[in-house]
C-alpha positions as CSV (number, residue, x, y, z in Angstrom):
1,X,30.3,-21.7,29.2
2,X,27.4,-19.2,30.2
3,X,29.8,-17.7,32.9
4,X,32.4,-16.9,30.3
5,X,29.7,-15.4,28.1
6,X,28.8,-13.0,30.9
7,X,32.4,-11.9,31.4
8,X,32.8,-11.1,27.7
9,X,30.0,-8.7,27.5
10,X,30.6,-5.1,26.6
11,X,29.3,-2.6,28.7
12,X,26.8,-0.2,27.2
13,X,26.2,3.4,28.2
14,X,23.2,4.1,30.2
15,X,20.0,5.1,28.4
16,X,21.4,3.7,25.1
17,X,18.1,2.1,24.1
18,X,16.3,5.5,24.2
19,X,18.9,6.8,21.5
20,X,18.6,3.6,19.3
21,X,15.6,4.5,17.3
22,X,17.2,8.0,16.7
23,X,20.4,6.6,15.6
24,X,18.6,4.0,13.4
25,X,16.9,6.9,11.6
26,X,20.1,8.8,11.2
27,X,22.0,5.9,9.8
28,X,19.1,5.4,7.3
29,X,19.3,9.0,6.2
30,X,23.2,8.8,5.7
31,X,22.8,5.6,3.8
32,X,20.3,7.3,1.6
33,X,22.6,10.3,1.0
34,X,25.5,7.9,-0.1
35,X,23.2,6.0,-2.3
36,X,21.9,9.3,-4.0
37,X,25.6,10.4,-4.5
38,X,26.6,7.2,-6.2
39,X,23.4,7.0,-8.2
40,X,24.1,10.6,-9.4
41,X,27.6,9.7,-10.5
42,X,26.0,6.6,-12.3
43,X,23.4,8.3,-14.1
44,X,25.7,10.9,-15.7
45,X,28.2,8.0,-16.7
46,X,29.4,7.9,-20.2
47,X,28.5,4.4,-20.8
48,X,24.9,3.6,-21.4
49,X,25.0,0.3,-19.7
50,X,26.0,1.9,-16.3
51,X,23.3,4.7,-16.7
52,X,20.8,1.9,-17.3
53,X,21.8,-0.2,-14.4
54,X,21.4,2.8,-12.0
55,X,18.0,3.5,-13.4
56,X,16.9,-0.1,-12.7
57,X,18.4,0.1,-9.3
58,X,16.4,3.3,-8.5
59,X,13.2,1.6,-9.7
60,X,13.8,-1.4,-7.6
61,X,14.3,0.8,-4.5
62,X,11.1,2.7,-5.3
63,X,9.1,-0.6,-5.6
64,X,10.5,-1.7,-2.4
65,X,9.6,1.5,-0.6
66,X,5.9,1.4,-2.1
67,X,5.6,-2.2,-1.0
68,X,6.4,-1.1,2.5
69,X,4.1,1.9,2.2
70,X,1.4,-0.6,1.4
71,X,2.2,-2.9,4.1
72,X,2.0,-0.5,6.7
73,X,-1.4,1.0,5.3
74,X,-2.7,-2.8,5.0
75,X,-1.6,-3.4,8.6
76,X,-3.6,-0.2,9.9
77,X,-6.7,-1.0,7.6
78,X,-6.6,-4.6,8.5
79,X,-7.7,-3.9,11.9
80,X,-11.0,-2.3,10.4
81,X,-13.8,-4.8,9.6
82,X,-14.4,-4.7,5.7
83,X,-17.9,-3.3,6.2
84,X,-16.4,-0.5,8.0
85,X,-13.4,-0.1,5.8
86,X,-12.8,2.3,2.9
87,X,-15.5,3.4,0.5
88,X,-14.4,3.3,-3.0
89,X,-16.0,5.5,-5.7
90,X,-17.4,4.3,-9.0
91,X,-14.0,5.0,-10.9
92,X,-12.1,3.5,-8.2
93,X,-14.4,0.3,-8.4
94,X,-13.8,0.1,-12.0
95,X,-10.0,0.6,-11.6
96,X,-10.0,-2.4,-8.9
97,X,-11.9,-4.6,-11.6
98,X,-9.4,-3.6,-14.2
99,X,-6.6,-4.4,-12.2
100,X,-8.2,-7.9,-11.2
101,X,-8.5,-8.7,-14.8
102,X,-5.1,-7.6,-15.7
103,X,-3.5,-9.5,-12.9
104,X,-5.8,-12.5,-13.0
105,X,-6.8,-12.4,-9.5
106,X,-9.6,-14.3,-7.9
107,X,-12.4,-12.7,-6.1
108,X,-10.6,-13.5,-2.7
109,X,-7.0,-12.0,-4.0
110,X,-8.8,-8.9,-4.9
111,X,-10.8,-8.5,-1.8
112,X,-7.7,-9.3,0.3
113,X,-5.7,-6.6,-1.5
114,X,-8.2,-4.0,-1.3
115,X,-9.4,-5.0,2.1
116,X,-13.1,-5.5,1.1
117,X,-15.3,-8.5,1.0
118,X,-15.2,-11.1,-1.9
119,X,-19.1,-10.5,-2.0
120,X,-18.4,-6.7,-2.7
121,X,-16.0,-7.7,-5.6
122,X,-18.6,-10.2,-7.0
123,X,-21.4,-7.4,-6.8
124,X,-19.3,-4.9,-8.7
125,X,-18.3,-7.5,-11.4
126,X,-22.0,-8.5,-11.7
127,X,-22.9,-4.8,-12.1
128,X,-20.3,-4.2,-14.8
129,X,-21.2,-7.4,-16.6
130,X,-24.9,-6.4,-16.7
131,X,-24.0,-3.1,-18.2
132,X,-25.1,-1.2,-15.1
133,X,-23.0,1.4,-13.4
134,X,-20.9,0.6,-10.5
135,X,-23.4,2.0,-8.0
136,X,-26.8,1.3,-6.8
137,X,-29.9,3.3,-7.2
138,X,-31.9,3.4,-4.3
139,X,-35.2,5.2,-3.6
140,X,-35.1,7.9,-0.9
141,X,-38.0,9.5,0.6
142,X,-38.1,13.2,1.6
143,X,-39.5,14.0,4.9
144,X,-41.3,17.2,3.5
145,X,-43.0,15.4,0.6
146,X,-43.9,11.8,-0.2
147,X,-41.9,11.6,-3.5
148,X,-39.1,9.3,-4.2
149,X,-35.8,10.6,-5.7
150,X,-33.0,8.6,-7.0
151,X,-29.9,8.5,-4.9
152,X,-26.5,7.0,-5.5
153,X,-25.5,4.5,-3.0
154,X,-22.2,3.0,-2.2
């Protein structure tokens, strides 16, 4: 049976693998053009149901593309230890805590989603619950003078 399979193989042109990636990208572009053309016709359709279905399909595709963007970014950031990862500003920290509350995430789910440690999320939550800002005040000593000044630390 293995010999029969070997005889039935279709010969492929030389260097076909080097053109495969380019061909894949061109096929995706052509498919996108076709989809946009069909959606354009549906978006201007006389029936409201057809217009809404087109809008739902467009939004589903947008969600799928955003998920893929996030997957790619997370894969890249996943190679960086959380301690050396992204630095979130106080408004971003508050947005993360708001999203955690709205989605009902645990500390671990929140930390995994934003590539930080659960301890960091717990610290931000404790500061917010205590009515303090989402940053630490730290004393910094100037080399020219022995006076302490407040500095916002991340």
